[in-house]
N, C-alpha and C positions, 0 to 999 in steps of 0.2 A: 457242194463241199468246197471250201476255199483251200488254197495252198498254205495258208497260215493258220492251221487249226491246232496250234499248240505243239507242233513238232512231232505228233504221234504218227503212227502208220496210217496211210490212207486206206480207205475201205477197198479200193481197187488193187492195192499192192500188198505184198507181204514180205516179211524178212525171214530168211532161213539162216539160223545162226549155228555156229560151231562152238568150239571150246572157248574162244575169246569174244564171242558175240559180234564178230565183224568179218567172218570168213566168206559167207555167200549172202548177197542181198539182191533183192529184185531191183532193177533199174527202171522197169516199167512192168505192167502186168504180164507181159510175155517173156521178158528177158531176165536173167539172173546175172550177177557179177561175182567172179571168183578172183581172189588174189592168190596167185600160184607162185610159190618160192621155188627157184630153180638153182640147183647146185652146179657149179662149173660154167655158168654163163658169164665169163669174165673177159670176153673179147667181143668186138663188134661182129665178127663172123658168127660167133656162138649166139649172140642176140638175134641176128638175122635168121639163123637156122631154127631157133626156138620159136620166133615169131611166125615163120612159115609153117612149122609143124602144127602150131596151135590154130592158125588161120585155116588150115585144111580140114580140121575136125568138123564133120557135119553138124550144123546147129550153132557154130560160132559166128557171131556177128561182128565182133571187134576185138582186137588185141592191141594193148598199149603197154609201153614200159612203165613199171612202177619203180619204187625206190630200191636201190641195191640190186640184188639178183631176183627181182620179182616181176611178174607180168600180170596185168589186169585184163581179164577176159570176160566179155559180155557174151552170153550164150543163151539159147533157148533150152530150158530144162526139160521140155517135152521131146527134144531131139538129141541132147547130149547130157552127160553127167560130168562131175568133176573127175571121176576116175577115167573117163574117156580122154580128158585133157592130160592127165598124168601119164596114161598109157602111151599117148602120142609122143610125149617127151622121152619116155623110156625107150621107145622104138628107135630114137635117134641118139641114144646114149647118155641122156641126162637123167639125174635123179631129181624128182620134184615132189612137192607136197603142198598142202594148204598152209597158208601163213596167217 
């Protein structure tokens, strides 16, 4: 199968969609990507704390800043869930949800 097969989903990957069709998607057959909106992440210290908390979740492979108060998280869905990410942020005092 080529990479230019009309832009459809590859047979080896899949997309998990939420309400807006872009919440969680596979970045490879083993990893999923979540865009997590975080309330109160308005300083560099807050961003560092959020990044550290998400990176410590078992199954998270990468955490990168997104636009505004959002973080892009690549994780193994067999080891972690989006709720695990949200719970990690709630434990350190942030409100979070899927964007």
